Every structure is written in structure tokens, then in C-alpha cells.
N, CA, C, O and the ligand as a Tripos MOL2 file, in Angstrom:
@<TRIPOS>MOLECULE
protein
  261   259    66     0     0
PROTEIN
NO_CHARGES

@<TRIPOS>ATOM
      1 N         101.0890  117.8230  166.9540 N.3       1 MET1
      2 CA        101.7960  118.2750  165.7600 C.3       1 MET1
      3 C         101.6030  119.7070  165.5140 C.2       1 MET1
      4 O         100.4600  120.1570  165.5880 O.2       1 MET1
      5 N         102.6340  120.5090  165.2170 N.am      2 ASP2
      6 CA        102.4850  121.9170  164.6540 C.3       2 ASP2
      7 C         101.5260  121.9340  163.4230 C.2       2 ASP2
      8 O         101.7170  121.2090  162.4460 O.2       2 ASP2
      9 N         100.5990  122.7100  163.5190 N.am      3 SER3
     10 CA         99.6220  122.9070  162.4410 C.3       3 SER3
     11 C         100.2080  123.3250  161.1960 C.2       3 SER3
     12 O          99.5770  123.0960  160.1650 O.2       3 SER3
     13 N         101.4050  123.9480  161.1350 N.am      4 LYS4
     14 CA        102.0100  124.3670  160.0510 C.3       4 LYS4
     15 C         102.7060  123.1750  159.2810 C.2       4 LYS4
     16 O         102.9230  123.2310  158.0700 O.2       4 LYS4
     17 N         102.9950  122.2340  159.9670 N.am      5 GLU5
     18 CA        103.6660  120.9140  159.5870 C.3       5 GLU5
     19 C         102.6680  120.1790  158.7840 C.2       5 GLU5
     20 O         101.6170  119.7650  159.2730 O.2       5 GLU5
     21 N         103.0180  120.0120  157.4900 N.am      6 ARG6
     22 CA        102.0630  119.0570  156.6420 C.3       6 ARG6
     23 C         102.7070  117.8660  156.5410 C.2       6 ARG6
     24 O         103.9300  117.7290  156.5870 O.2       6 ARG6
     25 N         101.7390  116.8290  156.3760 N.am      7 VAL7
     26 CA        102.1290  115.4230  156.1200 C.3       7 VAL7
     27 C         101.9480  115.1960  154.6240 C.2       7 VAL7
     28 O         101.1360  115.9240  154.0530 O.2       7 VAL7
     29 N         102.5560  114.3450  153.9710 N.am      8 ILE8
     30 CA        102.3200  113.8860  152.6750 C.3       8 ILE8
     31 C         102.0710  112.4340  152.6370 C.2       8 ILE8
     32 O         102.6980  111.6280  153.3260 O.2       8 ILE8
     33 N         101.0110  112.0880  151.6970 N.am      9 LEU9
     34 CA        100.8160  110.6310  151.5020 C.3       9 LEU9
     35 C         101.0520  110.6120  149.9970 C.2       9 LEU9
     36 O         100.3800  111.3570  149.2830 O.2       9 LEU9
     37 N         101.9750  109.7980  149.4760 N.am     10 ASP10
     38 CA        102.1870  109.6200  148.0580 C.3      10 ASP10
     39 C         101.8680  108.2070  147.6790 C.2      10 ASP10
     40 O         102.3890  107.2040  148.1670 O.2      10 ASP10
     41 N         100.9550  108.2490  146.7560 N.am     11 CYS11
     42 CA        100.3680  106.8980  146.1260 C.3      11 CYS11
     43 C         101.4650  106.0730  145.3650 C.2      11 CYS11
     44 O         101.3360  104.8890  145.0520 O.2      11 CYS11
     45 N         102.5990  106.8820  145.0990 N.am     12 ARG12
     46 CA        103.6450  106.1260  144.5170 C.3      12 ARG12
     47 C         104.3540  105.2630  145.4000 C.2      12 ARG12
     48 O         105.1000  104.4100  144.9170 O.2      12 ARG12
     49 N         104.2070  105.3810  146.7190 N.am     13 ASP13
     50 CA        104.6880  104.5350  147.6910 C.3      13 ASP13
     51 C         103.9010  103.0490  147.7760 C.2      13 ASP13
     52 O         104.1400  102.1590  148.5930 O.2      13 ASP13
     53 N         102.9750  103.0330  146.7890 N.am     14 TYR14
     54 CA        102.1910  101.8720  146.9250 C.3      14 TYR14
     55 C         102.0930  101.4700  145.3980 C.2      14 TYR14
     56 O         101.0390  101.6120  144.7790 O.2      14 TYR14
     57 N         103.3510  100.9150  144.7650 N.am     15 PRO15
     58 CA        103.4750  100.6180  143.4470 C.3      15 PRO15
     59 C         102.3620   99.9700  142.7320 C.2      15 PRO15
     60 O         102.1020  100.2360  141.5580 O.2      15 PRO15
     61 N         101.6340   99.0290  143.5160 N.am     16 GLU16
     62 CA        100.5760   98.2480  142.8020 C.3      16 GLU16
     63 C          99.3870   99.1760  142.4180 C.2      16 GLU16
     64 O          98.4610   98.8180  141.6900 O.2      16 GLU16
     65 N          99.5010  100.3240  142.9470 N.am     17 SER17
     66 CA         98.2740  101.3050  142.6380 C.3      17 SER17
     67 C          98.4080  101.9300  141.1530 C.2      17 SER17
     68 O          97.4260  102.2860  140.5010 O.2      17 SER17
     69 N          99.6520  102.0150  140.7290 N.am     18 LYS18
     70 CA         99.9370  102.5530  139.4850 C.3      18 LYS18
     71 C          99.4930  103.8560  139.4700 C.2      18 LYS18
     72 O          98.9460  104.2880  138.4550 O.2      18 LYS18
     73 N          99.6520  104.5700  140.4750 N.am     19 CYS19
     74 CA         98.9850  105.9530  140.6540 C.3      19 CYS19
     75 C         100.2350  106.8740  141.1830 C.2      19 CYS19
     76 O         101.0860  106.4930  141.9870 O.2      19 CYS19
     77 N         100.1730  108.1310  140.5810 N.am     20 THR20
     78 CA        101.1640  109.1540  140.7990 C.3      20 THR20
     79 C         100.8460  110.2930  141.7480 C.2      20 THR20
     80 O         101.6640  111.1690  142.0300 O.2      20 THR20
     81 N          99.4060  110.2210  142.3030 N.am     21 LEU21
     82 CA         98.9280  111.2880  143.2180 C.3      21 LEU21
     83 C          99.6640  111.2910  144.4570 C.2      21 LEU21
     84 O         100.2520  110.2990  144.8870 O.2      21 LEU21
     85 N          99.6260  112.4760  145.0580 N.am     22 ALA22
     86 CA        100.0680  112.8310  146.4230 C.3      22 ALA22
     87 C          99.1950  113.6490  147.0220 C.2      22 ALA22
     88 O          98.5850  114.4970  146.3700 O.2      22 ALA22
     89 N          99.0420  113.5000  148.2530 N.am     23 PHE23
     90 CA         98.1270  114.4680  149.0460 C.3      23 PHE23
     91 C          99.0000  115.0760  150.1090 C.2      23 PHE23
     92 O          99.8460  114.3760  150.6660 O.2      23 PHE23
     93 N          98.8520  116.2410  150.3940 N.am     24 SER24
     94 CA         99.5480  116.8870  151.6410 C.3      24 SER24
     95 C          98.5670  117.8510  152.3900 C.2      24 SER24
     96 O          97.6820  118.4770  151.8070 O.2      24 SER24
     97 N          98.8080  117.9130  153.7500 N.am     25 GLY25
     98 CA         97.9250  118.7300  154.4860 C.3      25 GLY25
     99 C          98.0730  118.2540  155.8090 C.2      25 GLY25
    100 O          99.0030  117.4890  156.0670 O.2      25 GLY25
    101 N          97.1640  118.6590  156.7940 N.am     26 LYS26
    102 CA         97.2440  118.1870  158.1070 C.3      26 LYS26
    103 C          96.9510  116.7420  158.0990 C.2      26 LYS26
    104 O          96.3010  116.2990  157.1530 O.2      26 LYS26
    105 N          97.3820  115.8920  159.1110 N.am     27 GLU27
    106 CA         97.1930  114.5670  158.9880 C.3      27 GLU27
    107 C          95.7470  114.0090  158.8510 C.2      27 GLU27
    108 O          95.4940  113.0830  158.0810 O.2      27 GLU27
    109 N          94.8420  114.5920  159.6050 N.am     28 GLU28
    110 CA         93.4300  114.1930  159.5700 C.3      28 GLU28
    111 C          92.8750  114.5430  158.0840 C.2      28 GLU28
    112 O          92.1450  113.7720  157.4600 O.2      28 GLU28
    113 N          93.2760  115.6980  157.6370 N.am     29 GLU29
    114 CA         92.7250  116.0070  156.2080 C.3      29 GLU29
    115 C          93.3210  115.1770  155.2120 C.2      29 GLU29
    116 O          92.6100  114.8850  154.2510 O.2      29 GLU29
    117 N          94.5660  114.7110  155.2580 N.am     30 VAL30
    118 CA         95.2100  113.8470  154.2840 C.3      30 VAL30
    119 C          94.5740  112.4100  154.4740 C.2      30 VAL30
    120 O          94.3840  111.6960  153.4900 O.2      30 VAL30
    121 N          94.2780  112.0350  155.6370 N.am     31 LEU31
    122 CA         93.7050  110.6990  155.8080 C.3      31 LEU31
    123 C          92.3080  110.6010  155.1790 C.2      31 LEU31
    124 O          91.9260  109.6600  154.4840 O.2      31 LEU31
    125 N          91.5750  111.7170  155.5160 N.am     32 GLU32
    126 CA         90.1590  111.8740  154.8400 C.3      32 GLU32
    127 C          90.1190  111.7110  153.4170 C.2      32 GLU32
    128 O          89.3170  110.9340  152.8990 O.2      32 GLU32
    129 N          90.9640  112.4190  152.7250 N.am     33 ILE33
    130 CA         91.0070  112.6140  151.3190 C.3      33 ILE33
    131 C          91.6210  111.2100  150.7430 C.2      33 ILE33
    132 O          91.1720  110.7470  149.6940 O.2      33 ILE33
    133 N          92.4870  110.6620  151.3450 N.am     34 ALA34
    134 CA         93.3410  109.5320  151.1170 C.3      34 ALA34
    135 C          92.2900  108.4530  151.1490 C.2      34 ALA34
    136 O          92.1960  107.6870  150.1900 O.2      34 ALA34
    137 N          91.5240  108.3500  152.1540 N.am     35 GLU35
    138 CA         90.5620  107.2500  152.4550 C.3      35 GLU35
    139 C          89.4820  107.2100  151.2370 C.2      35 GLU35
    140 O          89.0270  106.1740  150.7520 O.2      35 GLU35
    141 N          89.1820  108.4390  150.8650 N.am     36 TYR36
    142 CA         88.1480  108.6290  149.8360 C.3      36 TYR36
    143 C          88.8520  108.2930  148.4730 C.2      36 TYR36
    144 O          88.2440  107.7040  147.5790 O.2      36 TYR36
    145 N          90.0590  108.6620  148.3610 N.am     37 HIS37
    146 CA         90.8040  108.2560  146.9670 C.3      37 HIS37
    147 C          90.9250  106.7410  146.9140 C.2      37 HIS37
    148 O          90.6070  106.0870  145.9200 O.2      37 HIS37
    149 N          91.3980  106.2260  148.0290 N.am     38 ALA38
    150 CA         91.7080  104.6740  148.0430 C.3      38 ALA38
    151 C          90.5060  103.8380  147.6860 C.2      38 ALA38
    152 O          90.5710  102.7850  147.0510 O.2      38 ALA38
    153 N          89.3030  104.4430  148.1880 N.am     39 THR39
    154 CA         88.1200  103.5870  148.0970 C.3      39 THR39
    155 C          87.4990  103.8860  146.6250 C.2      39 THR39
    156 O          87.0710  102.9500  145.9480 O.2      39 THR39
    157 N          87.4680  105.2010  146.1650 N.am     40 SER40
    158 CA         86.8320  105.4250  144.9230 C.3      40 SER40
    159 C          87.6250  105.1140  143.7250 C.2      40 SER40
    160 O          87.1010  104.7570  142.6700 O.2      40 SER40
    161 N          89.0660  105.2720  143.9160 N.am     41 LYS41
    162 CA         89.9780  105.0070  142.6990 C.3      41 LYS41
    163 C          90.6180  103.5630  142.7920 C.2      41 LYS41
    164 O          90.8980  102.9660  141.7520 O.2      41 LYS41
    165 N          90.8280  103.0580  143.9050 N.am     42 HIS42
    166 CA         91.7000  101.8470  144.0680 C.3      42 HIS42
    167 C          90.6820  100.7270  144.5880 C.2      42 HIS42
    168 O          91.1770   99.6180  144.7930 O.2      42 HIS42
    169 N          89.3780  100.8860  144.8120 N.am     43 GLY43
    170 CA         88.6190   99.7690  145.1740 C.3      43 GLY43
    171 C          88.6210   99.2770  146.5770 C.2      43 GLY43
    172 O          88.0440   98.2370  146.8950 O.2      43 GLY43
    173 N          89.2920  100.0530  147.4420 N.am     44 TYR44
    174 CA         89.3370   99.4230  148.7500 C.3      44 TYR44
    175 C          88.0430   99.7210  149.4760 C.2      44 TYR44
    176 O          87.2740  100.5770  149.0370 O.2      44 TYR44
    177 N          87.7690   98.9950  150.6430 N.am     45 LYS45
    178 CA         86.6410   99.1830  151.3940 C.3      45 LYS45
    179 C          87.1070  100.0890  152.6050 C.2      45 LYS45
    180 O          88.2080   99.9720  153.1420 O.2      45 LYS45
    181 N          86.1500  100.9970  152.9680 N.am     46 ILE46
    182 CA         86.2990  101.7630  154.1550 C.3      46 ILE46
    183 C          86.1900  100.8480  155.4030 C.2      46 ILE46
    184 O          85.1240  100.3080  155.6970 O.2      46 ILE46
    185 N          87.3200  100.6900  156.1230 N.am     47 GLU47
    186 CA         87.4190   99.8250  157.2630 C.3      47 GLU47
    187 C          88.6650  100.4730  158.1690 C.2      47 GLU47
    188 O          89.5580  101.1660  157.6810 O.2      47 GLU47
    189 N          88.5690  100.1680  159.3750 N.am     48 PRO48
    190 CA         89.5940  100.6670  160.3370 C.3      48 PRO48
    191 C          91.0370  100.3240  159.7040 C.2      48 PRO48
    192 O          91.9170  101.1850  159.7060 O.2      48 PRO48
    193 N          91.2280   99.1910  159.2260 N.am     49 LYS49
    194 CA         92.4520   98.6170  158.6490 C.3      49 LYS49
    195 C          93.0500   99.5820  157.5760 C.2      49 LYS49
    196 O          94.2390   99.8930  157.5050 O.2      49 LYS49
    197 N          92.1180   99.9790  156.8070 N.am     50 LEU50
    198 CA         92.5650  100.8440  155.7200 C.3      50 LEU50
    199 C          93.1630  102.1880  156.1940 C.2      50 LEU50
    200 O          94.1720  102.6850  155.6930 O.2      50 LEU50
    201 N          92.4730  102.7130  157.1730 N.am     51 ARG51
    202 CA         92.9920  104.0780  157.7370 C.3      51 ARG51
    203 C          94.2970  103.8640  158.4710 C.2      51 ARG51
    204 O          95.1620  104.7360  158.5530 O.2      51 ARG51
    205 N          94.3970  102.6040  159.0230 N.am     52 GLU52
    206 CA         95.6960  102.4140  159.7470 C.3      52 GLU52
    207 C          96.9050  102.2600  158.6870 C.2      52 GLU52
    208 O          98.0270  102.7450  158.8370 O.2      52 GLU52
    209 N          96.4770  101.5150  157.6190 N.am     53 GLN53
    210 CA         97.5050  101.3330  156.3830 C.3      53 GLN53
    211 C          97.8510  102.6120  155.8660 C.2      53 GLN53
    212 O          99.0410  102.8180  155.6240 O.2      53 GLN53
    213 N          96.9680  103.5550  155.6440 N.am     54 LEU54
    214 CA         97.1610  104.9020  155.1920 C.3      54 LEU54
    215 C          97.9610  105.7860  156.1620 C.2      54 LEU54
    216 O          98.7730  106.6200  155.7620 O.2      54 LEU54
    217 N          97.6950  105.5640  157.4310 N.am     55 ARG55
    218 CA         98.3810  106.4190  158.4070 C.3      55 ARG55
    219 C          99.7840  105.9490  158.3870 C.2      55 ARG55
    220 O         100.6780  106.7950  158.4250 O.2      55 ARG55
    221 N         100.0690  104.6970  158.3330 N.am     56 SER56
    222 CA        101.5090  104.1220  158.2070 C.3      56 SER56
    223 C         102.4210  104.6450  157.0670 C.2      56 SER56
    224 O         103.6510  104.6050  157.1140 O.2      56 SER56
    225 N         101.6110  105.1930  155.9270 N.am     57 MET57
    226 CA        102.2370  105.7730  154.7750 C.3      57 MET57
    227 C         102.5100  107.2010  154.8030 C.2      57 MET57
    228 O         103.1250  107.6690  153.8440 O.2      57 MET57
    229 N         102.1150  108.0410  155.8400 N.am     58 LEU58
    230 CA        102.2980  109.3780  156.0880 C.3      58 LEU58
    231 C         103.7560  109.6330  156.2130 C.2      58 LEU58
    232 O         104.5000  108.8810  156.8420 O.2      58 LEU58
    233 N         104.1480  110.7040  155.6030 N.am     59 LYS59
    234 CA        105.7210  111.2080  155.8430 C.3      59 LYS59
    235 C         105.5310  112.7580  156.1660 C.2      59 LYS59
    236 O         104.5690  113.4240  155.7840 O.2      59 LYS59
    237 N         106.5150  113.1920  156.8710 N.am     60 GLN60
    238 CA        106.6310  114.7030  157.0840 C.3      60 GLN60
    239 C         106.8740  115.2870  155.7910 C.2      60 GLN60
    240 O         107.7850  114.8590  155.0820 O.2      60 GLN60
    241 N         106.0170  116.3730  155.3800 N.am     61 GLU61
    242 CA        106.2960  116.8650  154.0360 C.3      61 GLU61
    243 C         107.7830  117.3930  153.8460 C.2      61 GLU61
    244 O         108.3260  117.2290  152.7540 O.2      61 GLU61
    245 N         108.4370  118.0090  154.8640 N.am     62 ALA62
    246 CA        109.7940  118.4640  154.7740 C.3      62 ALA62
    247 C         110.7310  117.4180  154.4460 C.2      62 ALA62
    248 O         111.6390  117.6130  153.6370 O.2      62 ALA62
    249 N         110.5390  116.2240  155.0850 N.am     63 LEU63
    250 CA        111.4250  115.1010  154.7820 C.3      63 LEU63
    251 C         111.2660  114.4440  153.3150 C.2      63 LEU63
    252 O         112.1490  113.8580  152.6900 O.2      63 LEU63
    253 N         110.0710  114.6540  152.9550 N.am     64 ALA64
    254 CA        109.6610  113.8380  151.5940 C.3      64 ALA64
    255 C         110.4030  114.5770  150.5520 C.2      64 ALA64
    256 O         110.7290  113.9670  149.5340 O.2      64 ALA64
    257 N         110.7250  115.9130  150.7050 N.am     65 ARG65
    258 CA        111.4030  116.3830  149.5390 C.3      65 ARG65
    259 C         112.8310  116.1380  149.3050 C.2      65 ARG65
    260 O         113.3720  116.5630  148.2840 O.2      65 ARG65
    261 ZN         96.0340  106.5470  144.0070 Zn       66 ZN66
@<TRIPOS>BOND
     1     1     2 1
     2     2     3 1
     3     3     4 2
     4     3     5 am
     5     5     6 1
     6     6     7 1
     7     7     8 2
     8     7     9 am
     9     9    10 1
    10    10    11 1
    11    11    12 2
    12    11    13 am
    13    13    14 1
    14    14    15 1
    15    15    16 2
    16    15    17 am
    17    17    18 1
    18    18    19 1
    19    19    20 2
    20    19    21 am
    21    21    22 1
    22    22    23 1
    23    23    24 2
    24    23    25 am
    25    25    26 1
    26    26    27 1
    27    27    28 2
    28    27    29 am
    29    29    30 1
    30    30    31 1
    31    31    32 2
    32    31    33 am
    33    33    34 1
    34    34    35 1
    35    35    36 2
    36    35    37 am
    37    37    38 1
    38    38    39 1
    39    39    40 2
    40    39    41 am
    41    41    42 1
    42    42    43 1
    43    43    44 2
    44    43    45 am
    45    45    46 1
    46    46    47 1
    47    47    48 2
    48    47    49 am
    49    49    50 1
    50    50    51 1
    51    51    52 2
    52    51    53 am
    53    53    54 1
    54    54    55 1
    55    55    56 2
    56    55    57 am
    57    57    58 1
    58    58    59 1
    59    59    60 2
    60    59    61 am
    61    61    62 1
    62    62    63 1
    63    63    64 2
    64    63    65 am
    65    65    66 1
    66    66    67 1
    67    67    68 2
    68    67    69 am
    69    69    70 1
    70    70    71 1
    71    71    72 2
    72    71    73 am
    73    73    74 1
    74    74    75 1
    75    75    76 2
    76    75    77 am
    77    77    78 1
    78    78    79 1
    79    79    80 2
    80    79    81 am
    81    81    82 1
    82    82    83 1
    83    83    84 2
    84    83    85 am
    85    85    86 1
    86    86    87 1
    87    87    88 2
    88    87    89 am
    89    89    90 1
    90    90    91 1
    91    91    92 2
    92    91    93 am
    93    93    94 1
    94    94    95 1
    95    95    96 2
    96    95    97 am
    97    97    98 1
    98    98    99 1
    99    99   100 2
   100    99   101 am
   101   101   102 1
   102   102   103 1
   103   103   104 2
   104   103   105 am
   105   105   106 1
   106   106   107 1
   107   107   108 2
   108   107   109 am
   109   109   110 1
   110   110   111 1
   111   111   112 2
   112   111   113 am
   113   113   114 1
   114   114   115 1
   115   115   116 2
   116   115   117 am
   117   117   118 1
   118   118   119 1
   119   119   120 2
   120   119   121 am
   121   121   122 1
   122   122   123 1
   123   123   124 2
   124   123   125 am
   125   125   126 1
   126   126   127 1
   127   127   128 2
   128   127   129 am
   129   129   130 1
   130   130   131 1
   131   131   132 2
   132   131   133 am
   133   133   134 1
   134   134   135 1
   135   135   136 2
   136   135   137 am
   137   137   138 1
   138   138   139 1
   139   139   140 2
   140   139   141 am
   141   141   142 1
   142   142   143 1
   143   143   144 2
   144   143   145 am
   145   145   146 1
   146   146   147 1
   147   147   148 2
   148   147   149 am
   149   149   150 1
   150   150   151 1
   151   151   152 2
   152   151   153 am
   153   153   154 1
   154   154   155 1
   155   155   156 2
   156   155   157 am
   157   157   158 1
   158   158   159 1
   159   159   160 2
   160   159   161 am
   161   161   162 1
   162   162   163 1
   163   163   164 2
   164   163   165 am
   165   165   166 1
   166   166   167 1
   167   167   168 2
   168   167   169 am
   169   169   170 1
   170   170   171 1
   171   171   172 2
   172   171   173 am
   173   173   174 1
   174   174   175 1
   175   175   176 2
   176   175   177 am
   177   177   178 1
   178   178   179 1
   179   179   180 2
   180   179   181 am
   181   181   182 1
   182   182   183 1
   183   183   184 2
   184   183   185 am
   185   185   186 1
   186   186   187 1
   187   187   188 2
   188   187   189 am
   189   189   190 1
   190   190   191 1
   191   191   192 2
   192   191   193 am
   193   193   194 1
   194   194   195 1
   195   195   196 2
   196   195   197 am
   197   197   198 1
   198   198   199 1
   199   199   200 2
   200   199   201 am
   201   201   202 1
   202   202   203 1
   203   203   204 2
   204   203   205 am
   205   205   206 1
   206   206   207 1
   207   207   208 2
   208   207   209 am
   209   209   210 1
   210   210   211 1
   211   211   212 2
   212   211   213 am
   213   213   214 1
   214   214   215 1
   215   215   216 2
   216   215   217 am
   217   217   218 1
   218   218   219 1
   219   219   220 2
   220   219   221 am
   221   221   222 1
   222   222   223 1
   223   223   224 2
   224   223   225 am
   225   225   226 1
   226   226   227 1
   227   227   228 2
   228   227   229 am
   229   229   230 1
   230   230   231 1
   231   231   232 2
   232   231   233 am
   233   233   234 1
   234   234   235 1
   235   235   236 2
   236   235   237 am
   237   237   238 1
   238   238   239 1
   239   239   240 2
   240   239   241 am
   241   241   242 1
   242   242   243 1
   243   243   244 2
   244   243   245 am
   245   245   246 1
   246   246   247 1
   247   247   248 2
   248   247   249 am
   249   249   250 1
   250   250   251 1
   251   251   252 2
   252   251   253 am
   253   253   254 1
   254   254   255 1
   255   255   256 2
   256   255   257 am
   257   257   258 1
   258   258   259 1
   259   259   260 2
@<TRIPOS>SUBSTRUCTURE
     1 MET1         2 RESIDUE 1 A MET
     2 ASP2         6 RESIDUE 1 A ASP
     3 SER3        10 RESIDUE 1 A SER
     4 LYS4        14 RESIDUE 1 A LYS
     5 GLU5        18 RESIDUE 1 A GLU
     6 ARG6        22 RESIDUE 1 A ARG
     7 VAL7        26 RESIDUE 1 A VAL
     8 ILE8        30 RESIDUE 1 A ILE
     9 LEU9        34 RESIDUE 1 A LEU
    10 ASP10       38 RESIDUE 1 A ASP
    11 CYS11       42 RESIDUE 1 A CYS
    12 ARG12       46 RESIDUE 1 A ARG
    13 ASP13       50 RESIDUE 1 A ASP
    14 TYR14       54 RESIDUE 1 A TYR
    15 PRO15       58 RESIDUE 1 A PRO
    16 GLU16       62 RESIDUE 1 A GLU
    17 SER17       66 RESIDUE 1 A SER
    18 LYS18       70 RESIDUE 1 A LYS
    19 CYS19       74 RESIDUE 1 A CYS
    20 THR20       78 RESIDUE 1 A THR
    21 LEU21       82 RESIDUE 1 A LEU
    22 ALA22       86 RESIDUE 1 A ALA
    23 PHE23       90 RESIDUE 1 A PHE
    24 SER24       94 RESIDUE 1 A SER
    25 GLY25       98 RESIDUE 1 A GLY
    26 LYS26      102 RESIDUE 1 A LYS
    27 GLU27      106 RESIDUE 1 A GLU
    28 GLU28      110 RESIDUE 1 A GLU
    29 GLU29      114 RESIDUE 1 A GLU
    30 VAL30      118 RESIDUE 1 A VAL
    31 LEU31      122 RESIDUE 1 A LEU
    32 GLU32      126 RESIDUE 1 A GLU
    33 ILE33      130 RESIDUE 1 A ILE
    34 ALA34      134 RESIDUE 1 A ALA
    35 GLU35      138 RESIDUE 1 A GLU
    36 TYR36      142 RESIDUE 1 A TYR
    37 HIS37      146 RESIDUE 1 A HIS
    38 ALA38      150 RESIDUE 1 A ALA
    39 THR39      154 RESIDUE 1 A THR
    40 SER40      158 RESIDUE 1 A SER
    41 LYS41      162 RESIDUE 1 A LYS
    42 HIS42      166 RESIDUE 1 A HIS
    43 GLY43      170 RESIDUE 1 A GLY
    44 TYR44      174 RESIDUE 1 A TYR
    45 LYS45      178 RESIDUE 1 A LYS
    46 ILE46      182 RESIDUE 1 A ILE
    47 GLU47      186 RESIDUE 1 A GLU
    48 PRO48      190 RESIDUE 1 A PRO
    49 LYS49      194 RESIDUE 1 A LYS
    50 LEU50      198 RESIDUE 1 A LEU
    51 ARG51      202 RESIDUE 1 A ARG
    52 GLU52      206 RESIDUE 1 A GLU
    53 GLN53      210 RESIDUE 1 A GLN
    54 LEU54      214 RESIDUE 1 A LEU
    55 ARG55      218 RESIDUE 1 A ARG
    56 SER56      222 RESIDUE 1 A SER
    57 MET57      226 RESIDUE 1 A MET
    58 LEU58      230 RESIDUE 1 A LEU
    59 LYS59      234 RESIDUE 1 A LYS
    60 GLN60      238 RESIDUE 1 A GLN
    61 GLU61      242 RESIDUE 1 A GLU
    62 ALA62      246 RESIDUE 1 A ALA
    63 LEU63      250 RESIDUE 1 A LEU
    64 ALA64      254 RESIDUE 1 A ALA
    65 ARG65      258 RESIDUE 1 A ARG
    66 ZN66       261 GROUP 0 **** ****
């Protein structure tokens, strides 16, 4: 991926979270902060399945607008 291309993960895509935060950046950066956010704010456990789920929610930032 081009390093200038950011991806966005929008918590609103996950309606049950009742959360309006969105994170954007490089894929690995977004996954890292999103994993922290999901576990600290939404009570998820850190496990490979969580990261896969978060990865599936990533969108190209340009397309998200
Ligand atoms: Zn959230």
C-alpha cells in the first residue's frame, strides 16, 4: 500500500458500539489504536479474531469521504 494512502476505521460502522470515533492512518497504526480502543472502551478481549474483525472494517480514506 502507498504510505500516503490512509485507511479509516469508523466506529459508527459498528452500531452496537454507540460510538462515533473514527481512526485514520496507516493500516498497522489504525489496527493498533483500534484494538486498544475496542478493548479499553468496548470491553473486547485482545485475540486474533478481534484484529481480523477490525481489519475487515477498514476502508480507504479517500473512498470513505
Ligand atoms: Zn468505539
